[in-house]
N, C-alpha and C positions, 0 to 999 in steps of 0.2 A: 450666163455663167458668172459666178462671183470672181472678183479680182484674185482671190487666193487660188481658186481652181484654175484660172487662166495662167497664173504663174507656174502651177504644177504642170499644166499641159505643155507650156513652153519647155520645161525641163525634160518632159517625156519625149517631145518631138526632136530634141537634140541628140538623143541616144542613137547609136548606130544599129542596134538590134531591136527587134520587136520582143515584147513580153506578151505572149498570146495565150489567153485562157480560152480553150476551145470547147467549153461545155458549161454554159450558164443558162439558168432558167429565169423567167420573169413572171409577172402577174398574169400573163397569158397562159401559163401552165396551171392546170387544176390544183396542183400541190404546192403552189408558190404564190405569195402575195407581194412580191417585191416590185415597186414601181420602176419604170424605165429610167426616170431622171435620177433616182437614188443609185441605180446601178452605174450610171455614167459617172456620178460624183465619186463613188467608191473606187471605180477603176482608176480615175485620175489620182486619187489619194494614194493608192498602193502601187502606182506605176504600170498598170496594165494598159497597153495601148493597141491591143487587137483582141477581139473576142468573137466567138461563135455563139449566137443565141440559138439554143436548141430546145425550144419549148415542146411539150408533148402535144402532138396532133395538130399543130398549127404553125404557120410562119408569120402570122399577123404581127406579133410582138417584135420579131426580128426585123421585119420590114420597117416598122415604125422606129425601132432603135437605129436602124441604118440611116433614117432620115434625120434623127435628132443628134446622133453622136458625132463628136469632133474627131474620133479615131475610127479605124477600120472595123467594120462589122460584117461577119459572114452570116448569111441567112441559112439557117439550118433547122432541122426538125427531127425529133425522136419519134419514129413511127412504130406503133405497137402492132406486131404481127401475132398470129396464134402461137408462135414459138419464141417470142421475145422481141426486143427492140432492135431496129436498124436506124442509124442516123444518116440522113441525107444532108449534104453540104452544098452551098452555092445553088440553092433552089430559087425558083421564081413562082412556084405554086405549092400550096399545101397538098400533102399526100394523105388520103384517108387511111385510118387504121383498119385492121381486120383482114387485110390482104395477106397472102402468103409472103414469105421472105423473098421468094423469087419474083413475085409480082411487084413487091415494094422496090426491090433493086431495079427492076425494069423501068418503073416510073421515075426513079431518081436519074437513071441513065438517059431517059427520054428528055429530061430537062438539062442535059449536059452537066448534071451534078456529080458529086463524088460520094461514094459509099464508104461510110465509116462504121465500124462495129464498136459501140460504146460498152464500157465495163465488161469486156469479153471474159468468158470462163469464170465469172463470179458466181460460185455455187450457192451463195447465200442470197442472191438477188433474184427474185422471181422474174424480173423483166430482162435479165440477161439472155441473149439469144442462145438457143440450144446449141451445144457444142457440135453436134452432128450436122446441124443446118449450116453452121459456120464453115465446116469442112466442105459441104456440098456447094456453097456459093463462093468458095475461096477465089475462084478465077475472076469474080466480079467485084471483089473488095478492093478498095483503094487505100484505106487507112485503118489501122488498128489503134484503139485508145490504149496506149501503153501505161498510162497512170491516171487513175481516177481517185480523187481525194476521199470520196465516200466509200471506197472499198477498204474495209478495215484490215485486210490481210495483204501480204506481199508475196505469198508463195506462188501465185499464178503468174508473176512477172516473167519467170523463166519460160513458162509455156507460151505466153504472148510473144516474147522475143523469138523463140524457136519458130513459131507459126509465121511471124512477120518475115523472118529471114528465109524460110522455106519458100514463101510465095512472093518474095520481093516487095514487101509492103513497108511503107513508112509508118511511124508511130506518132500519135498526138498525145496531148495531156489536157486535162480539164478538172476544174474544181467540182463540177457537177453542182454548182452553188444554187441553193434554194433560199439562202439568206444572204444579207449583205456581207457579213463578216467572213463568209466562206470564199468570196471572190478573190482570186489570186493564190489560193492554197496550192494550186498546180498550174503551171504554165510552160510553154515552150519558148526558150530564148532562141530566136531565129532571124535570118535576114528578111528584109522587106520583100514583098512580092507584088506583082501586078495582076490582080484578079486571079481567076481560077487556073489559067494556063500554066503559070510557073509556080503555083502554090505548092505542089507536091515536091518539086525540086528544092524550094526554099525550106519546106518542112523537113526534108531529108537531111538538111544541114543543121537542123536545130538540136538543142540540148534540153532534155526534159528536167524540170525542177519542180519538186512538190513535197508536200507534207500531208499527213492524214488529217481528216476532219473528225472532230469528236462525234462518235456514233449517235449521241443524243440528238444531233441535228435531224436525224431521220424522224424523230418524234414531231418536230416542227412541221415537216412535210406532211405527215399523217394528219396533224391538227388542221393545217391549211386546207388539205383536201376535204376533210369532213366539214369544215366551215363553209367552203365554197359549194359543196353539194347541198348543204342545208339552206344556203342562201339562194339557191335556184328557184 
């Protein structure tokens, strides 16, 4: 780590609250080419001191990031089911795509992981979990993503809030970053936590802070996906 980044990190560690971006992609996702080291540098530059690496279909990048990073990294994965994506957090094994939402949730729970619904009720996102399925598995959900920077609209925030309150769920936030400059566009300012056990309690005390990402960033994800597919 360079001296400049070391000084930034010292400033970050002296803060009382975490600034946690709970939805970041890396080069291990098919639609992202961002190297792990660059993500660490960017987090230190913008003051993010806790992240969840939630690559599509794998935890390999998250595990490696956890080894490299000077700050807290939650191992997560966005798992694609036939009805949309479910995020598992605090995982120790990758979960294959293509399983039903119920089977995916069961695999997350079998690892003592937490079930998070990313970008819920986003009508314009094909990967958003079907609203009917969300209702069906409500009793197994731990976290709702209350703010996703890549969601261009805010009208579903009320629906997310109502659902979370009805089922006693805490809310997270994430930039859904696929590029470096998106990191930190959304985060939760929250107390520190010791692993999975008191994470939900700490998250429940958090404050969501965020701004919308330029929709043109979706074009980068599409380009990266096409480039990676072509390179196979």
